[in-house]
N, C-alpha and C positions, 0 to 999 in steps of 0.2 A: 077854804079849805086846808087841810093837814093830810099830806098825803106821805105814806110810808111807804118807801123805795128798798126793798129786801134783794139784796145784791147775792148774788146764789147763782152767778155764772161760772164760777171755778168747775175746775174739771179734775185738778191735779189729785193724785193719788198718795201723797205723802205716807200716808196711816199704811200703805200698804194691802189697801180695800179695791175692789173691784170698782164700788162705788164711788163718787165725790165724796169730800168727808161731811157734806151736808145731810147727806141720807143714812149715816150711820143711825144708829138708835140710839136715845137717851131715855132709858124705862121702855115705855111701851109706844112711843113714837120717834119719830127721826129728829135731829137736829133743827130743821127747816121748819118741822111740825110746829116744835116749841117755840121757834123766833116769830114767826107769821103770829101763833095765835096771841104771843103777850101785846103785838100793835091791834090783831083784831079786838081784844077785849078793853083796850084805850079808850075811854069815852071822848076823848079830842081827836083819834084817828079817823078822817073823815071817808078813806078809801086807802087800799093798799094794791102796788105795783110791784109784782115780782120778777126778777130779771134772772134768766134762765138760758145757759146756757142749750142749743135749738133741740138737741139729743135728750134732753130731759123734760122738755116745755109740756109733754104728755104726760107723763108721774107726776110732776107739778099739779096738770089740771085736776088728776083724779084727787088728789089732798084736799080738793076743797068741798067736795059733799062730804067727805070722811068726817073732818071736821065740822063742817057745818059753818064756815067762812063765807059770813056775809058782806064783808069789805074787802075781798080780794075781786078787783074789775077787770085787771089786765093781767097778763103773765107774755111778757115780751121777750127777744132774743137779746143776748148780750153779745158780749165780744171776747175775744181773747184776752184781754188785759180788763181791771180790774175799770178803769176810765173810760174804756167804753164803753162799759155797761150803763156806768152812769149819766154818760154821755147819752145813750140811749134813752133813759128815765126824763133827761132834762129835754128831749128832743119831744118825747113823747107829749109832755107838758107845755110845748114853748107858744101856744094858743091863751095860757094863763100864768102871765107873768107876777098875779099876786099872790097866787098858792105859797105854800108852805113845802117843801119836801125835805122828808127827814129820813136820811140814806141810814141803813143799818146793815151791818154783815150778817149774812144766814147761820154764821155759824158761832155767833153770841146767843146761844137759846135763852139764857138768863136774867137776860136785861130787865130791870126793874121797872114798874109802873112808874114810881117816882122819877125816874131818869127819862123815861120819854115824858111825861108830863112837865118836868124841867126844861128838857130841849124846846118844846112847844111854847111855852111860857116865854122864853127868851127871845122867840121871834117877834113876841109883840112890840119890843122895844129894837132888838137888834135884827140887821140883816143874814147874820151868820151865828151860828154859836155850835160847840164842840165839847164833849166829854173826856176825863181826861183823870188819872191818878197819880197820887205823887210818886217820884223816883225814889224807890228804896236803897237801892245800891248807888254805890258811886259810878259814875259814868267815865270813861277815857274818850279823848278824842284822839285819834292815831295821825301821824305824820303821811302823807302821801307816801303810798306803799304798805302802810299798815302792819309796819314792824317798829315802830317806836312811838313812845309817848309826846304827843305835841300839847295836850292842854288837860286840865282837869275843869271841868265848868262847876260852877256854885250849885250844887244839887238841889238846894231849897228851891232854885226856879224851873227846875225839871220836871218834865209829866209824860207818862206815857198816855197816848192817845188810845181812844175808844169810840166806838159807834154806840147809840146814833150819832148822827152829825146834822143840822139843819139849816134850811140856808131858805130865803125868799126866792122863787124860780130865775125872777130875773138877775138876781146877785150870781148865783151860781152860772147861769148862764153867761153873762157876761167875761167870767173869770175863763170859764172853758173856751170862747169863743177866742179871748187873746194869746189865752195858752195855746189851743191845737194851732197856731199860727207860728210858734215857735218852733224852730227845727230842732230845738234841744227838750225838747217837752219831755217831760217823764213825772209819773207822781204814784203814789200808790195811799194817798191823802188827800181828801176834799176841802178841807180847811189849809192845808197847806197851799192848794193852789189857787185859793180866793186868798192866802197872804201874801203868797209870789206875785200875783198878778194883779191886784186891788188890794195894795199897799195901805193905802189910807181906810180901807172897810176894817173898823172895830169885828173883831171875831169874839164873843163870849165865850169863856170857857164854865161848864158846870162841874161838879164834882164826882166823878164815876163811883165804881165799885169793884174791889177785887173779885165778885161774883163772876162780874162781866166778860168772863173772860172769853178768848177768842180760841177757837177747836183748831189750833194747827199740828202740835206732836201727840205722840202718843200718850204720853203722860196727863197731858190737857184733857183727854176723854177720862182719865180716871179720876182726877180734880172736879170736871163736870159731874160726874157719876155720882162720888159723894156730895157734893154740892146741892145736885138732885133731892137726891135720897133724905137728908138733911131736911130742906122743905118741906117733904112731905109728912115727913115722920114728925117733925113739928108744927106741921096743920099753920104753915105760913105761907106768903106768896113770894115767890122772890123778886 
């Protein structure tokens, strides 16, 4: 079973709107509707669980009949931090260690079917897989305090992380169980948790796409709108 976990627990209003950014419109539907629909349409996804802030669970439930989603089986309460929402989904499927969990940011609405496919296919061979794109700018590592340059890493080895990220349920659960015992535990990325707490576990990397951007700033919404309109005008799927 391949379970898509749509992480929509955020309540941040960095864009200056009354609602969280996953509810902003892209075309005639919200960002989250586009994201969930991409997984609903994928033939390899068996089930979808949406992790939401409890304040917006009813709003999420209303989307199901509107979009005729058949695969959305659960809408569960997330936490104040991203990792808490991931852990809620992991616990939801704790009785099914053989399942694949495919985590995706709700605010990446233009994820392609090919990227979803490749993430799932990678789990036939590996217990963990991530999506990334090459870094295009030179990156600086700063000294403590952030005022002086300490290192210029080799850009050819650097990548920007994207989602989805896929894991065998037993693998991501074990990494979290170890990590949550760490008093200094912090994370914004699940591949990072597996890499830190299960260092012997290989994590396969899948090429992402520039169009698979995350809505974070106002200019991101402008880019998403242009990409979305381009896909409609040229009659192709993202």
